N, C-alpha and C positions, 0 to 999 in steps of 0.2 A: 464663792466662784467656781466654773465648771474644772474640774482636773483635764490634766492633758491626756489624749488619749494614752493607753499603754504603748509601748514601743513594739511589744510582743505583738499586738494584734495590727498595728499598723504596717510592720517589717514585713520584707518580702526575701525568699529567696531567689536567686535569678539562678537558671536551671541553662544551661549551654548544648543543644545538641550538636553542633557542626561547626566548624570552621570553614571560612571558603573565602577566595580573593578579595581582597577591598572593594575592588571593583564590579563584583558578582551582583547581579539583582534577581534573588532567586523568587518565582511564585509563591509569595508568602501569603498573600490575601487570602482570608477566607479560611485559613489551615489552621484547624483546630485547637491542636497540640495537645497537653495534660487534660484531662477531663475536669479536673480541679483548680485548675491555674485563675490566677486573679487579673489576668493579662493579656494580650494577646502576642503572638510568635512575631519576632521583628529580628533586623540587624541590629547591630550595634556595631561602630566602627571601633577597632582595635589595631593603630600603627596601620602596616601594611593590608592588614586582613579584617575579615567583617567577622563576626561571630554570630550564629542563629539564637537566640534565645527567649525565654520566656520567664516571666513572674509567678512563683508559687507560693501559697500563704507558709508564712516562715513558720510558724505553730506547727504546721502537720510535717516541717520537713527539719525540722533539728533534728539535732543527732539521735538524743533518745526514742523521740516519736518515731523517726524513719527508721532506726532499728527495730522497733517492735511492727511496724508496718512490711518491711523486706520479708516476715516473716510470715504474711500473708500470700498466698501461691495466687490467687484470684488479683491484686495489688499487684504483684509483680508483672504477670501476662497482661495486665493491661497498661500499665505503664511502659512495657517493653513496646509493645503495640504501638501507642503514641507516639513514641520516642521514633521506632523506624518509620512511621507515616511522615513525619518532619525531613527527618534525613534523607529517604527515599526522594522526598519532592523535591529538597536542595540538588540532591546528585544528579537529578532529571535534567538540571541546565545548566551545572558548572562543577568543576572541580569540588570535590569535598573532603574532609576529615572527620569523620566521625565522633564523636567523644563517648565516653562509656555511658552507661544508663547511670542517672542519678548524679552527674557532673554537677553542683552546687557551688553558689558563691553567696555568702553574702552583701547580696545586692549589685546592680549595673555596672557600677563604677570598680569594683572590686574583678567583678569578672571581666572589664575590659584592659585592669591593670595586668592580669595575671594572664590573657591570653597575647598581646601584646610583648610581653616578657620574655616568653619563647617564641618570638615570631621567626627566628631562625630555624627554628625546628620545623614548625608549621610549614615553611614555605617549603622546605626540603621536603617535606611527606608531598603537597599539594602538586609539587613540579613530578612527584613520581607517580601519583594517581590521575594525570591529568590526561583527557583522553582514554581512561582506562574504566573496566569495569570488572568488578569482581563475580568470576562462575563457579561454582560448588557441583563437585564429580564424587559421585558416591558406587564403589562397587559392591556388590553383594553375591555370595555363593548363592548358585540355585539349589540347596538345600540338598539333605542328604539322597542318595538313594534309593528308590524299593528294596525291600531284600527280595533275596531271589528265593522262590518254592521251595520247601521243603521237597526232596524227590520221595516217591513213596515206598515203602516199607520198614523195616526195622529201624526204631532210633540207632543213632552213629552212638558210640562209646568208645571210650578210651583213646587211642591215639588219633583214630579218623577224627573224634568229634575234636578234642586239643587242634587238629591243623584245619578244619574250618573256621574255628574260632579265629587262629592266626592271619589265616587267608581273609577274613573279613576285615581285619583289624588292618592288616597290610593294605586291603582297598580301598576305605577309608582316608589312610592317611596318604596313598597316592592320589585320591581327589583332593584331598586336602591340599597337597603340596600344586597339583594342577591348577588349581583357582586363584591360591597366591601369586604364582607366576603369571597368570591369565591378568591380575590387580597389577601386577607392577609393569606388564608391558600397556596396559591404558597408562597408566601416569605416564610410562616413557617415549607413549606417543605423544599425550598433550603438553608435555614440559615446553618442546620447540616452539608451541604456537604459543605460549605464553610469555609475558615481560617479567612475570616473576610468580613462585609456587610453593605453597604449605601445605604438608601435611596435617592433619589435625587427627586428635586421639578417636580411633574409630568406636562408634556406638555401639551398645551392647543390644543382642537380638531382643526384640519383643518379647514377651512372653506368651509361646505356645508357636511360634514361629523358628523356623530351622533358617533360615537367611542369614549368614553372620557376614557383618561388614568387612570386609577385606580391607577399602580403601576409603577415607574420608579426607578428600583433597580440594583445596581452593586454589583459582589461578587468578591472576592478574593479566588481563587480556585485551589489546589494542581492541578500541570500538571496528575499525575496518576490518579486524581479523574475528570476529564473532562467527561468521557463517564459516570460516574453516575450521573454530573449534566444533561447531554442531556437526560440519559434516565426516570430521574427524571421529567424532563419538558414533554418528550413525555406523561409519564404517566399521568401528570394532565393534558395536552391536549384531552387525550381519556377516562376521567371520565366523566360519562354521566350527572352530577350535576353539573359537573363547565363548559363542552362544550356550553351549550346553555346559559351560564351568560356571560362567557369572552372568549377571545383569548389569549395566550399566545406567545410571540415574545422573541428569545434568539438570541442573538449576540455576536461575540467573535470568537478567543481568542484577546485579547488588548493588551496593554501595559499597566502597571497598574497605568494609571495616580490617579486614584481616592484615591491608597491606600498609595503614595510614603508620604505624609505627611510634604511634604516641599512646601509651597505656596507663598515664596518670590521670586521678580524679582529681574534682576540686576540693573545697574545704565541705566537712562533713557537719 
C-alpha cells in the first residue's frame, strides 16, 4: 500500500499581500507574485472584504525556515520587491490596505477567517485611504560650505587662532539651524495639502556624502490634489532662501503603506 503523502509536503502557507473592498476586481491575471509560489495570485472573499493572496510552500515558510531565510538580505529584498509589485497593482485600481511582508496563514480558510474577523478595522482603513495615495518628501542639507582660504602671511597664534575656530563653529551652527528651519518650512507648506501626514526617522547620510537628511515625511494626498502637491514642491525648490540651504525630493505616488493603520502580522 502506498503511504499517504506527507502533510508537510502537500500543505501550503497562504500569504496575504493586501485587503481591498469585496466588490473590487483588481487586475491580477498574469501577476507573478512571489517567485517560489505554488499558486497564482488571487482574490479570496472574506465577508465584506477581499484578500489578495498566494500560496507558498509551507516547508520553506515554516517558522524556523523563515527565520533563517530572513537573515538572507538577497531573499528579503526579492520578497519585498515581489510583495510591493502585487500591492502596487492592486492600489492602481481600487482602495487597498497593504499588509506587512510575510503575513502568512496556515491555509486559505485561516486567512479568510482572520481577515473577516477584523472587518471593521479594515473597512475603516479602506475608507481613510480611498481616493488617495501616499507621497514621500525628503529634505536634505546642501552640504558643508567650502572653507575660506587662509590669508597669506604668518600663521595665526593665540587669541586670533581661537577666534577663528570659534567663528567657524558659529558659522556651522548657523547654517545647520537655517537648514533645519527650511525643512520645517517645507513640512508646514505641504501639510495643508494632505489629508494626513507622518514624519519618519531620517536616514543616516551615505558614507562619504555630506548631505544630511533633515526631513523624511510622507503625505496622504487626494488624487485630485496631486498636481497641487507637485506645484508646491516645485515652488519650494525655486525659493531663493531655501535653494541654497536644502534640496527637496518628491517620490510617489505609492500605495498607502504609512496610513493603513494595521500593523498586525499573520501566523508565523
